[in-house]
Structure formats: C-alpha cells, structure tokens
VEXMIKE-49739 format. One record per residue (C-alpha): x, y, z; residue in one letter. Coordinates in steps of 0.5 Angstrom, whole numbers, plus 500, padded with zeros to 3 digits. Example, Ala and Ser with C-alpha at 12.3 -4.5 7.8 and 13.67 -1.06 7.14 Angstrom:
525491516a527498514s
END
This chain:
318128398m314134395v312139399r308144395h300144396k299144388s304138387a301134393i294135389r297133383q300127385h293125388r290126382r295122378s294116382l286117381r287117373r292111374k286107377e281109372f286108366n288101369t281099370r279101363t284098360k283091364s276091361a278092354l284087354r279082357t274083352r279083347t282076349r275073349k274075342v281073340r280066343e273066339a277067333i282062334q277057335a274059328q267061332d265066327r258067330e261067337a266072335a261077331a256077337a262079342m264084337l259090339p261089346g268090345l267096340f263099346r269098351e274101346i270107345d269108352k277107353a278112347v273117351k276117357k283118354r286111356a288110349i288114343k283115338q287112332n289106337t282104338g280105331s286100329r283095334y277095331k279095324s284089325r279085329l273086324s277084318r280078322q272076323i270077316a276073314l274067318l269064314s266068308p259068307i257065301p254070296a247069293k
END
C-alpha cells in the first residue's frame, strides 16, 4: 500500500473522479439508449424530441472530461444523421 501523503490524496482524488465519470457516462448511455430505441422503432418524432436532451448530456460529459470532444461530436453527428434518414420530410 502507498505510504506517501501525496499518493494517498491522489488516490482519494482518483476515486472521486471515477465516481463523477461513472455517473456522467451512465446518464449519457441511458439517454443514448432511449434515442436508439426510438430510432429502431422508426419513431422520428420521439427521437427528434429526445435529441436536444441527449446533446445536452453529451456536452456535459465533454465539459466534465468524461469523454473527449471528438467522441461527443461523433455521437451527435451519427445520431442526427440516423434520425434524418428515418423518414425524409417531403419538400414543398
């Protein structure tokens, strides 16, 4: 076991960070799963309604450094594209 005071503090800090990251990623995965379920069900309205909440969750995770910025951007891009491809809005 570690004996240095700084190592003990650093270990406590890493445990706190792990807790924050776990909580943030769990919330992100939950929202992502709900949006993907709506996409699988071909429910464009529900998926589009949940998208701003998911984007907010992704931005929070990026801000807290639970995920990297490019990862967050990739998630947003792919999910937006999947929703847009569900049923195209007819042109007027």
